[in-house]
C-alpha positions in Angstrom: -125.2 -3.8 154.9 -121.7 -4.2 156.3 -119.3 -6.3 154.2 -116.4 -8.1 156.0 -112.8 -8.3 154.8 -113.2 -11.9 153.6 -116.2 -10.9 151.4 -114.3 -7.9 150.0 -111.4 -10.2 149.2 -113.7 -12.6 147.4 -115.3 -9.7 145.4 -111.8 -8.5 144.4 -110.8 -12.0 143.3 -114.0 -12.3 141.2 -113.3 -9.0 139.6 -109.8 -10.1 138.9 -111.0 -13.3 137.3 -113.4 -11.3 135.1 -110.6 -9.0 133.9 -108.3 -12.0 133.4 -110.8 -13.8 131.2 -111.4 -10.7 129.1 -107.7 -10.3 128.6 -107.0 -13.9 127.7 -109.9 -13.9 125.3 -108.6 -11.0 123.4 -105.1 -12.6 123.2 -106.5 -15.8 121.8 -108.4 -14.0 119.1 -105.3 -12.4 117.7 -104.3 -15.5 115.7 -105.8 -18.6 114.1 -106.5 -21.8 116.0 -104.3 -24.9 115.8 -105.0 -27.0 112.7 -102.2 -28.6 110.8 -98.9 -26.9 110.0 -100.5 -23.7 108.6 -101.4 -22.2 112.0 -99.4 -21.0 115.0 -99.9 -22.2 118.6 -99.5 -20.2 121.8 -97.8 -22.1 124.6 -98.7 -20.1 127.6 -96.5 -19.8 130.7 -98.7 -18.1 133.4 -96.8 -16.1 136.0 -97.3 -18.7 138.7 -95.4 -21.3 136.6 -92.2 -19.3 137.2 -89.9 -19.9 140.2 -87.7 -17.2 141.7 -84.0 -17.3 140.9 -81.8 -18.5 143.7 -81.3 -15.6 146.1 -83.6 -13.2 144.1 -87.3 -12.6 144.2 -87.9 -14.5 147.4 -90.4 -11.8 148.4 -92.4 -11.9 145.2 -95.7 -10.0 145.2 -98.8 -11.9 144.0 -101.6 -9.5 143.0 -105.3 -10.2 142.7 -104.7 -10.6 139.0 -102.3 -13.5 139.6 -99.4 -11.5 138.3 -95.9 -11.4 139.8 -93.8 -8.5 140.8 -91.0 -7.8 143.3 -90.1 -5.6 146.2 -86.6 -5.2 144.7 -84.6 -6.3 141.7 -85.5 -9.9 141.0 -85.8 -12.6 138.5 -88.0 -15.6 137.7 -87.6 -18.6 135.4 -89.8 -21.3 133.9 -89.2 -24.3 131.7 -90.5 -24.4 128.1 -91.8 -27.8 126.8 -92.5 -28.0 123.1 -92.7 -30.9 120.7 -89.5 -31.8 118.9 -89.3 -30.3 115.4 -91.7 -27.4 116.2 -90.7 -24.0 114.8 -90.6 -21.2 117.4 -91.4 -18.0 115.6 -92.1 -15.4 118.3 -92.5 -14.7 122.0 -94.9 -12.4 123.8 -94.7 -10.8 127.3 -98.0 -9.9 128.9 -97.1 -7.3 131.6 -97.9 -4.0 133.4 -95.4 -1.3 133.9 -96.4 2.1 135.3 -93.2 2.7 137.3 -90.7 5.1 135.6 -87.9 3.4 137.6 -88.9 -0.2 136.7 -88.7 -2.4 133.7 -89.5 -6.1 132.7 -87.3 -8.1 130.4 -88.1 -11.6 129.2 -85.5 -13.8 127.5 -85.9 -17.2 125.8 -82.9 -19.4 126.3 -81.7 -22.7 124.9 -79.5 -24.7 127.3 -77.3 -27.4 125.9 -76.7 -30.7 127.6 -74.4 -31.2 130.6 -74.1 -27.4 131.1 -72.1 -27.1 127.9 -73.6 -23.8 126.8 -76.4 -21.3 127.1 -77.7 -19.1 124.2 -80.4 -16.5 124.1 -82.8 -17.0 121.2 -84.7 -13.7 121.7 -85.5 -11.0 124.2 -88.2 -8.4 124.8 -88.5 -5.5 127.3 -91.3 -3.2 128.4 -89.2 -0.1 128.0 -90.5 3.0 129.7 -94.0 3.1 131.3 -96.4 1.7 128.7 -99.0 0.6 131.2 -100.6 -2.9 130.7 -99.9 -4.3 127.3 -98.6 -7.2 125.2 -95.0 -7.0 124.1 -94.2 -9.3 121.2 -90.9 -10.1 119.5 -90.1 -12.3 116.5 -87.2 -14.8 116.5 -84.7 -13.9 113.8 -84.3 -16.5 112.5 -87.1 -18.8 113.7 -85.8 -21.7 115.8 -86.5 -25.4 115.3 -86.9 -27.2 118.7 -84.3 -29.9 119.3 -85.1 -31.8 122.6 -82.4 -34.4 122.0 -79.5 -32.0 122.6 -80.8 -29.4 125.0 -83.7 -27.8 126.9 -85.4 -24.4 126.9 -86.3 -21.9 129.6 -87.7 -18.4 129.9 -86.3 -15.9 132.3 -88.1 -12.7 133.4 -86.0 -10.0 135.2 -87.9 -7.2 137.0 -86.3 -3.9 138.1 -88.1 -1.5 140.3 -89.5 -2.2 143.7 -93.3 -2.0 143.5 -96.2 -4.0 142.2 -96.5 -1.3 139.4 -94.0 -3.4 137.5 -95.3 -6.9 137.1 -96.0 -9.7 134.5 -99.0 -12.0 134.0 -97.8 -14.4 131.4 -95.3 -15.2 128.7 -96.4 -16.9 125.4 -94.2 -18.9 123.1 -95.6 -18.8 119.6 -94.8 -21.8 117.4 -96.0 -23.9 114.5 -95.6 -27.6 113.7 -93.5 -28.7 110.7 -93.1 -31.6 108.3 -89.7 -33.2 108.5 -87.1 -32.2 105.9 -87.0 -34.6 102.9 -84.3 -37.4 102.9 -81.7 -37.5 100.1 -83.1 -40.7 98.5 -86.6 -41.9 97.5 -88.3 -44.9 99.1 -90.7 -45.4 96.2 -89.9 -45.7 92.5 -93.0 -43.7 91.5 -92.3 -40.8 94.0 -88.8 -39.5 93.0 -87.0 -36.8 94.8 -88.2 -34.3 92.1 -91.9 -34.9 92.9 -93.8 -32.2 94.7 -95.2 -34.9 96.9 -91.9 -36.5 97.8 -91.3 -34.8 101.2 -94.8 -35.5 102.4 -94.8 -39.2 101.2 -91.5 -39.8 102.9 -92.8 -38.3 106.1 -95.7 -40.8 106.1 -93.2 -43.6 105.5 -90.9 -42.5 108.3 -93.8 -42.2 110.7 -94.9 -45.7 109.9 -98.2 -44.6 108.4 -97.8 -46.2 105.0 -95.6 -48.8 103.3 -96.8 -48.2 99.8 -98.8 -50.3 97.5 -96.3 -53.0 96.8 -93.5 -53.6 94.3 -91.5 -50.7 95.6 -94.2 -48.2 94.6 -96.5 -45.8 96.4 -99.2 -45.5 93.7 -99.7 -41.7 94.3 -102.5 -41.4 91.7 -104.6 -44.4 93.0 -107.8 -43.7 94.9 -107.8 -44.3 98.7 -110.3 -46.9 99.9 -112.2 -46.5 103.2 -110.1 -49.3 104.6 -106.8 -47.6 103.7 -108.1 -44.3 105.1 -108.9 -46.1 108.4 -105.3 -47.3 108.6 -103.8 -43.9 107.7 -105.9 -42.0 110.3 -105.6 -44.5 113.1 -101.8 -44.8 112.8 -101.3 -41.0 112.3 -103.5 -40.0 115.2 -102.6 -42.9 117.5 -106.3 -43.8 117.9 -107.2 -46.5 120.4 -110.1 -48.3 122.1 -111.2 -46.6 125.3 -110.6 -48.6 128.5 
């Protein structure tokens, strides 16, 4: 049976999807899932989320695996959107490099408002010719996201002039945090020396609780089902479906 070019292209794409799914599955299994502040989260920037730098990378190469490479020295950049207060702990570059003359470098930047400054938070490179692999790097120190005073971007620079040097994704690894404790206590019975102080104050600041009256929180009292409904609904922003 003769297979046309369109059919061959479709088969290649199906194979690419299969390999992509296997790779992503392995990457997701490397760490815990997202529950509370004890687990990290992967914010994934797939290669197609990146735009070429002005004047560079205009002739990018998109392979069947939805990776990006270049026909000459080039660069790509993508915005990073994370919740304020999140703690960025690491970055991971997913790339292929079998060209001795090529290399990929990914850099996470924080850009301050009104073009007042740009600082690199971390950077990772593929180095020599490692093949297809994950290239992780830890932030030293970890960085707390501040969306009020700046923005974040990832830039990927590729040297070499063949598809043998390409990237498929960049992952920003972060975890959620509880806000730092204030200097003074809201409640008489949860002083600043209490081990519960920081967490009770976070509930107050978030509008989840106003205490039990009389300037107290009553930390040792049982929680009724009605109080639990208020806590959960306010904390999670629950609502009636339309």
